[in-house]
C-alpha positions as CSV (number, residue, x, y, z in Angstrom):
1,X,10.8,-37.2,45.4
2,X,9.3,-33.8,46.0
3,X,12.7,-32.1,45.8
4,X,13.3,-33.9,42.5
5,X,10.0,-32.6,41.0
6,X,10.2,-29.1,42.3
7,X,13.9,-28.6,41.3
8,X,13.3,-30.1,37.8
9,X,10.3,-27.9,37.2
10,X,12.1,-24.8,38.5
11,X,15.2,-25.4,36.3
12,X,12.9,-26.2,33.3
13,X,11.2,-22.8,33.7
14,X,14.5,-21.0,34.0
15,X,15.7,-22.7,30.8
16,X,12.6,-22.0,28.8
17,X,12.4,-18.4,30.1
18,X,16.1,-17.6,29.2
19,X,15.6,-19.1,25.7
20,X,12.5,-17.0,25.2
21,X,14.3,-13.9,26.2
22,X,17.2,-14.6,23.8
23,X,14.7,-15.3,20.9
24,X,12.9,-12.0,21.7
25,X,15.9,-9.7,22.3
26,X,19.0,-11.0,20.4
27,X,19.1,-11.2,16.6
28,X,19.8,-14.7,15.3
29,X,23.4,-15.1,14.3
30,X,24.2,-11.4,14.4
31,X,23.3,-10.1,17.8
32,X,25.6,-10.3,20.8
33,X,25.7,-8.9,24.3
34,X,29.1,-8.8,25.8
35,X,29.1,-9.8,29.4
36,X,32.9,-10.2,29.9
37,X,34.5,-8.7,26.8
38,X,36.9,-11.1,25.2
39,X,35.6,-14.1,27.2
40,X,31.8,-14.4,27.6
41,X,28.8,-13.1,25.8
42,X,25.2,-13.9,25.0
43,X,24.3,-14.8,21.4
44,X,21.4,-16.3,19.5
45,X,22.4,-19.6,18.0
46,X,20.5,-22.7,16.9
47,X,21.6,-26.3,17.1
48,X,19.6,-28.9,15.1
49,X,21.8,-31.7,16.4
50,X,22.7,-33.1,19.8
51,X,25.7,-31.9,21.9
52,X,28.2,-30.1,19.7
53,X,26.0,-30.6,16.7
54,X,26.1,-34.4,16.6
55,X,23.4,-35.9,14.4
56,X,22.6,-32.4,12.9
57,X,22.4,-33.9,9.3
58,X,20.5,-37.1,10.3
59,X,17.0,-37.1,8.8
60,X,15.2,-38.9,11.6
61,X,17.1,-37.2,14.4
62,X,13.9,-35.9,16.1
63,X,12.6,-39.4,16.6
64,X,15.9,-40.5,18.0
65,X,16.0,-37.4,20.4
66,X,12.4,-38.0,21.4
67,X,12.8,-41.7,22.2
68,X,16.1,-41.0,24.0
69,X,14.5,-38.2,26.1
70,X,11.5,-40.3,27.1
71,X,13.7,-43.2,28.1
72,X,16.2,-41.0,30.0
73,X,13.6,-39.1,31.9
74,X,11.8,-42.4,32.8
75,X,15.0,-43.9,34.1
76,X,16.0,-40.7,36.0
77,X,12.5,-40.5,37.6
78,X,12.7,-44.2,38.6
79,X,16.2,-43.6,40.1
80,X,14.9,-40.6,42.0
81,X,11.9,-42.5,43.3
82,X,14.1,-45.2,44.7
83,X,16.4,-42.8,46.5
84,X,16.0,-42.4,50.3
85,X,14.4,-39.1,51.2
86,X,17.5,-37.9,52.9
87,X,19.7,-38.4,49.8
88,X,19.4,-34.8,48.5
89,X,22.7,-34.8,46.7
90,X,21.7,-37.5,44.2
91,X,18.2,-36.1,44.0
92,X,19.5,-32.7,42.9
93,X,21.9,-34.3,40.4
94,X,19.1,-36.4,38.8
95,X,16.7,-33.4,38.8
96,X,19.3,-31.3,36.9
97,X,19.8,-34.0,34.3
98,X,16.1,-34.6,33.8
99,X,15.3,-30.8,33.5
100,X,18.0,-30.3,31.0
101,X,16.8,-33.3,28.9
102,X,13.2,-32.1,28.9
103,X,14.2,-28.4,28.3
104,X,16.1,-29.3,25.1
105,X,13.4,-31.8,24.1
106,X,10.8,-29.0,24.2
107,X,12.8,-26.9,21.8
108,X,13.3,-29.8,19.4
109,X,9.6,-30.6,19.4
110,X,8.6,-26.9,18.9
111,X,11.3,-25.7,16.6
112,X,13.3,-28.7,15.3
113,X,16.4,-27.2,16.9
114,X,17.6,-26.0,20.3
115,X,18.3,-22.4,21.1
116,X,21.8,-21.8,22.4
117,X,23.0,-18.5,23.8
118,X,25.9,-18.8,26.2
119,X,29.2,-18.2,24.3
120,X,32.6,-18.7,25.9
121,X,35.6,-17.7,23.8
122,X,39.1,-16.2,24.0
123,X,40.0,-13.0,22.2
124,X,43.4,-12.3,23.7
125,X,45.6,-12.3,20.5
126,X,48.4,-14.6,21.6
127,X,46.0,-17.1,23.2
128,X,43.5,-16.9,20.4
129,X,46.2,-17.6,17.8
130,X,47.5,-20.6,19.8
131,X,44.0,-22.0,20.3
132,X,43.2,-21.7,16.6
133,X,46.5,-23.2,15.6
134,X,46.3,-26.1,18.0
135,X,42.6,-26.6,18.6
136,X,41.0,-25.2,15.4
137,X,38.9,-22.6,17.2
138,X,39.1,-20.1,20.0
139,X,35.6,-20.7,21.4
140,X,33.5,-23.4,23.0
141,X,30.3,-24.4,21.2
142,X,27.4,-22.2,22.3
143,X,25.2,-23.8,25.0
144,X,22.2,-23.0,27.2
145,X,20.8,-23.5,30.7
146,X,19.5,-27.0,29.9
147,X,23.0,-28.1,28.6
148,X,24.5,-26.6,31.8
149,X,22.0,-28.6,34.0
150,X,22.9,-31.8,32.2
151,X,26.6,-31.3,32.5
152,X,26.6,-30.1,36.2
153,X,24.1,-32.9,37.1
154,X,26.3,-35.6,35.5
155,X,29.4,-34.2,37.3
156,X,27.6,-34.2,40.6
157,X,26.3,-37.8,40.0
158,X,29.8,-39.1,39.2
159,X,31.4,-37.2,42.1
160,X,29.0,-38.9,44.4
161,X,29.7,-42.4,43.0
162,X,33.4,-41.9,42.8
163,X,34.1,-40.1,46.0
164,X,31.1,-39.7,48.4
165,X,29.3,-43.0,48.3
166,X,29.8,-44.9,51.4
167,X,30.4,-48.6,50.9
168,X,27.6,-50.6,52.4
169,X,28.6,-53.1,55.1
170,X,28.5,-56.5,53.6
171,X,28.0,-59.4,56.0
172,X,30.8,-61.9,55.8
173,X,30.0,-65.3,54.4
174,X,29.9,-68.2,56.9
175,X,33.3,-69.4,55.6
176,X,34.8,-66.0,56.4
177,X,33.2,-65.5,59.7
178,X,35.5,-65.5,62.7
179,X,35.5,-68.6,64.7
180,X,34.8,-67.9,68.4
181,X,37.2,-69.3,70.9
182,X,35.6,-72.3,72.5
183,X,36.5,-73.3,76.0
184,X,39.1,-76.0,75.9
185,X,38.1,-79.4,77.3
186,X,39.8,-80.2,80.7
C-alpha cells in the first residue's frame, strides 16, 4: 500500500507542476513550444469535458466528474489495499490511474476545466492530407500527465489480467478427484 500512496502522490505532484508551468509560460491557445517539429509540441489548451471533450456542453458535468472521481479513487484504493505486498505491477497500475483521476479532478474543481498541453500531430504534407481526408484531422486531442497516467495505468492493468496473471490452482471437486488404486482382494 505504501508504494501505491507514494507513487500516486508523486505522479499527482508532477501533473500539477507541469500544468502550473504551462499556465505560467505558454499563452492560452496561441503559444506553442516545438519539441519535435512537425510531430510533438507543448501548447496551452483547456478541456471542459471528459476525455476528448465528452460532456463538455453538459450543465451538471462537474457533479458527474466529482462523483465519478470519488467512487473511482475509492475503488482503486480498496483494490490496492487488497493486493499482496509483493504485487508491485498492479500496485503501480492502480496508483497511476488514481493519480490521473485526482489530478484532473483538482483542475475541474479549481477551474471548471482541465489544462492540457501535450500535442501530437503530423505536418508532413502527404501524410497530413491523407489524415485530414480520412480521419478529419491531423492531430490527436491535446492531453496532459494525468491523462497519460490513466491510459498507461489501464494498459498495464489489462496486460496483467490478459497475459501475466497466473491461474490459481483450483482443487478438483470430489467427483473429479482421481480414484486411488485399491489392492485387489485375493
